[in-house]
C-alpha positions in Angstrom: 34.5 24.4 -6.1 30.8 24.6 -5.6 30.2 21.4 -7.7 32.9 19.5 -5.7 31.3 20.6 -2.5 27.9 19.4 -3.8 29.3 16.1 -4.9 30.9 15.6 -1.5 27.6 16.3 0.3 25.8 13.9 -2.1 28.4 11.2 -1.4 28.1 11.7 2.3 24.3 11.5 2.1 24.5 8.3 0.0 26.4 6.6 2.8 24.7 8.2 5.8 21.0 8.3 4.7 20.7 5.1 2.6 21.6 1.4 2.8 24.0 1.9 -0.2 26.9 0.2 1.6 24.9 -3.0 2.2 23.1 -3.0 -1.1 23.6 -6.0 -3.3 24.1 -4.5 -6.7 24.4 -6.8 -9.7 27.8 -6.9 -11.3 26.5 -5.6 -14.6 28.3 -2.8 -16.4 26.9 0.5 -15.4 24.5 -0.8 -12.7 26.4 0.7 -9.7 26.6 4.0 -11.5 22.8 3.9 -12.2 22.1 3.2 -8.6 24.3 6.0 -7.4 22.7 8.4 -9.9 19.2 7.5 -8.6 20.3 8.0 -5.0 21.9 11.3 -5.9 18.7 12.5 -7.6 16.8 11.7 -4.4 19.4 13.4 -2.3 19.2 16.6 -4.5 15.4 16.6 -4.1 15.8 16.3 -0.4 18.4 19.1 -0.2 16.1 21.4 -2.2 13.6 21.2 0.6 16.2 22.5 3.0 17.3 25.2 0.6 13.8 26.5 0.1 13.3 26.5 3.9 10.3 24.2 3.8 9.4 22.1 6.8 11.0 18.7 6.8 9.4 15.7 8.5 11.1 14.1 11.5 11.5 10.9 9.5 13.7 12.7 7.0 16.9 10.5 6.6 19.1 13.6 6.5 17.6 15.1 9.6 18.0 11.7 11.4 21.7 11.4 10.3 22.5 14.9 11.4 20.8 14.3 14.7 23.0 11.2 15.2 26.2 13.2 14.3 25.8 15.5 17.3 
């Protein structure tokens, strides 16, 4: 259950905090997966800041997306 929840958060972040939906990704086998993997890695790094309780800059894409949700 925890992995599925993490995957759902990563997918939400991909669409809310990046320009993934408008990216022009070459139609080469595995390219879209590679891009998603790189974006997921960045999202995990960002989430780790929140989990450790470190201060997050106001320009943080997750912080901005969450502010727009409310």
